[in-house]
C-alpha positions in Angstrom: 70.7 237.2 63.9 69.9 240.3 65.9 68.2 240.0 69.3 65.4 242.5 69.9 64.2 242.9 73.4 60.4 243.5 73.7 58.8 244.7 76.8 55.0 244.5 77.3 53.4 246.5 80.1 49.8 246.4 81.0 48.6 249.8 82.3 45.0 249.2 81.4 42.2 248.1 83.8 41.8 244.6 82.2 44.1 241.7 81.6 45.7 241.3 78.1 45.5 237.9 76.6 47.2 235.9 73.8 50.0 238.4 73.1 51.8 237.1 70.0 53.5 237.9 66.7 51.2 238.4 63.8 51.9 239.2 60.2 55.5 239.9 59.1 56.3 242.3 56.3 59.9 241.3 55.4 62.2 241.6 52.5 63.0 238.2 50.8 65.4 236.1 52.8 64.6 237.8 56.2 63.4 235.6 59.0 62.6 235.6 62.7 62.9 233.4 65.8 59.5 234.3 67.3 58.9 234.8 71.0 56.6 232.4 72.8 53.0 233.7 73.0 52.0 235.2 76.3 48.8 233.7 77.6 47.9 236.5 80.1 49.4 239.7 81.2 47.6 240.9 84.3 46.9 244.5 85.2 50.0 246.4 86.3 52.4 243.6 85.2 55.3 243.7 82.7 56.7 240.9 80.6 60.0 241.0 78.7 60.9 238.6 75.9 63.4 238.4 73.0 62.7 238.3 69.3 65.5 237.2 66.9 65.6 238.9 63.6 67.8 237.7 60.7 68.1 240.7 58.4 70.0 238.5 55.8 72.6 241.2 55.1 69.9 243.7 54.0 69.5 247.3 55.2 65.8 247.0 55.0 63.8 247.3 58.3 61.6 244.6 59.7 57.9 245.4 60.1 55.6 243.1 62.0 52.3 243.1 63.9 51.9 242.4 67.6 48.5 240.9 68.3 46.6 240.6 71.6 43.1 240.6 73.0 41.3 242.6 75.8 38.1 241.0 77.0 38.0 238.8 73.9 38.3 241.8 71.6 41.3 241.5 69.2 43.8 244.4 69.1 47.0 244.9 67.1 50.0 247.3 66.7 52.5 247.5 63.9 56.2 247.6 64.9 58.9 248.8 62.6 62.5 247.7 63.6 65.3 249.4 61.6 68.2 247.2 60.6 71.6 247.6 62.2 73.9 249.3 59.7 
């Protein structure tokens, strides 16, 4: 299991809500220990959390989505974490 530190910073003019992990695009056998969803990230604030990734002895990367909302409008971003070789 590899620990991946994630840092969310809100530099927008509105609060971010319901920040969470979405779809995971993993090779067979890979898994994660997800971070707890973040209910609200106020303007100008930063939040740091840890995501555990078990690469299952593969050299494949871990792709996943981070989901959140701004003023009840869903947003997403795809993250690609390379494996440790």
